[in-house]
VOSETOR-880587 format. One record per residue: residue number from 0; residue in one letter; x, y, z of N, C-alpha, C in turn. Coordinates in steps of 0.2 Angstrom, whole numbers. Layout:
<sites>
- i_aa_n_u_n_v_n_w_ca_u_ca_v_ca_w_c_u_c_v_c_w
- NUM_A_X_Y_Z_X_Y_Z_X_Y_Z
...
</sites>
This chain:
<sites>
- i_aa_n_u_n_v_n_w_ca_u_ca_v_ca_w_c_u_c_v_c_w
- 0_X_116_1155_868_120_1153_875_116_1151_880
- 1_X_109_1154_880_106_1152_886_103_1145_886
- 2_X_102_1142_879_100_1135_878_106_1130_881
- 3_X_112_1132_878_118_1128_880_119_1129_888
- 4_X_117_1133_892_118_1136_899_113_1132_902
- 5_X_106_1130_898_102_1126_901_101_1120_901
- 6_X_106_1117_897_108_1110_896_113_1108_902
- 7_X_118_1113_902_124_1110_906_122_1113_915
- 8_X_118_1117_915_115_1117_922_110_1112_925
- 9_X_108_1107_921_104_1102_922_107_1099_929
- 10_X_104_1098_936_108_1095_940_110_1087_938
- 11_X_105_1084_936_107_1077_934_112_1074_929
- 12_X_114_1081_924_119_1080_920_126_1082_924
- 13_X_125_1087_928_132_1087_934_133_1082_937
- 14_X_128_1079_941_130_1073_944_133_1067_941
- 15_X_129_1065_934_131_1059_930_139_1062_928
- 16_X_140_1067_927_148_1070_924_152_1068_930
- 17_X_150_1070_936_154_1069_940_157_1062_942
- 18_X_150_1060_943_151_1051_944_156_1049_939
- 19_X_155_1050_933_159_1045_928_166_1048_928
- 20_X_167_1054_930_174_1056_930_178_1053_937
- 21_X_172_1053_942_175_1049_948_177_1042_947
- 22_X_173_1038_943_173_1031_941_181_1030_937
- 23_X_180_1035_932_187_1035_927_193_1036_930
- 24_X_194_1039_935_200_1043_938_201_1041_944
- 25_X_198_1041_948_198_1041_957_198_1034_959
- 26_X_194_1030_956_191_1023_959_198_1017_959
- 27_X_198_1014_963_204_1008_962_205_1005_956
- 28_X_201_1003_953_201_1000_946_200_1006_940
- 29_X_203_1010_941_202_1016_935_204_1015_929
- 30_X_203_1020_926_205_1018_918_212_1017_915
- 31_X_217_1021_920_225_1020_919_225_1011_921
- 32_X_222_1010_927_225_1002_929_220_998_923
- 33_X_215_998_921_212_994_917_218_994_911
- 34_X_219_999_908_224_999_901_230_996_904
- 35_X_233_996_909_241_993_912_237_985_913
- 36_X_232_984_916_230_976_917_229_973_909
- 37_X_227_976_905_226_974_897_233_973_895
- 38_X_236_978_895_244_976_892_247_971_897
- 39_X_247_970_902_250_965_907_247_958_904
- 40_X_241_958_903_237_952_901_240_949_894
- 41_X_240_955_889_243_953_882_250_950_882
- 42_X_254_953_887_261_951_887_260_944_889
- 43_X_257_942_895_257_936_897_254_931_892
- 44_X_250_931_888_246_927_883_253_926_878
- 45_X_256_931_876_263_930_871_267_925_874
- 46_X_269_927_881_273_923_885_271_916_885
- 47_X_265_914_886_261_908_886_262_905_881
- 48_X_260_907_875_261_904_868_269_902_866
- 49_X_273_908_870_280_905_869_282_899_871
- 50_X_280_899_878_282_894_881_279_887_881
- 51_X_273_889_877_269_881_874_273_879_868
- 52_X_276_883_862_281_881_858_286_879_860
- 53_X_289_882_866_296_879_868_294_871_870
- 54_X_289_870_875_286_864_878_286_858_872
- 55_X_283_861_866_282_856_860_288_854_858
- 56_X_293_859_856_300_857_853_303_853_858
- 57_X_304_853_864_307_850_870_304_843_870
- 58_X_297_843_871_294_836_870_295_831_864
- 59_X_296_835_857_299_832_851_306_830_852
- 60_X_310_835_854_317_832_856_318_827_860
- 61_X_314_827_866_315_822_871_312_815_868
- 62_X_307_814_865_304_808_860_310_806_856
- 63_X_312_810_852_318_808_848_325_805_850
- 64_X_327_807_857_331_806_859_330_799_863
- 65_X_324_798_865_323_792_869_322_786_864
- 66_X_321_788_857_319_784_852_324_781_847
- 67_X_328_787_845_332_787_840_341_785_842
- 68_X_344_781_840_350_780_844_355_785_839
- 69_X_354_787_832_357_791_829_357_799_832
- 70_X_351_800_833_349_807_836_352_807_843
- 71_X_353_801_847_356_802_853_364_803_854
- 72_X_365_799_848_374_800_847_375_806_845
- 73_X_372_811_840_373_816_838_372_822_842
- 74_X_367_821_849_366_825_853_371_825_857
- 75_X_375_819_860_380_818_864_386_821_861
- 76_X_386_822_854_392_824_852_392_832_851
- 77_X_386_834_850_386_842_848_385_844_855
- 78_X_382_843_861_381_846_868_387_845_871
- 79_X_389_838_872_393_836_878_401_835_874
- 80_X_403_836_869_408_834_864_411_828_866
- 81_X_406_823_865_408_816_867_411_813_862
- 82_X_416_809_861_419_806_855_420_799_856
- 83_X_422_796_850_425_789_850_431_790_851
- 84_X_435_783_853_441_784_855_446_785_850
- 85_X_445_784_843_450_786_839_449_793_835
- 86_X_445_797_837_444_803_834_446_809_839
- 87_X_447_814_835_450_820_838_444_827_838
- 88_X_442_830_844_438_835_842_441_842_842
- 89_X_438_845_839_441_853_838_435_857_840
- 90_X_435_861_845_430_866_847_431_873_845
- 91_X_426_876_841_430_882_838_424_887_843
- 92_X_428_892_845_424_897_850_423_903_847
- 93_X_417_906_845_417_912_842_417_918_846
- 94_X_420_923_846_421_930_849_418_934_849
</sites>
């Protein structure tokens, strides 16, 4: 018991412990803020990856629409319900 008390009564150990606790919990960038920032960073990276994939798909679709006449006609028919003069269009809306 005396031996343990001797180690815990060391003034350098006490100061070091107080300093570590101060840095971990009371500073502006404390432990909780760092965890929160890390979580936000990982969410942002996932969002960036999702946006890059979306940009690639849009670029591919844009290239296809500017070069392929059949794709352009298909896009106009599906997206804007365009038709030829002798055709009828039926649009089914799901509830």
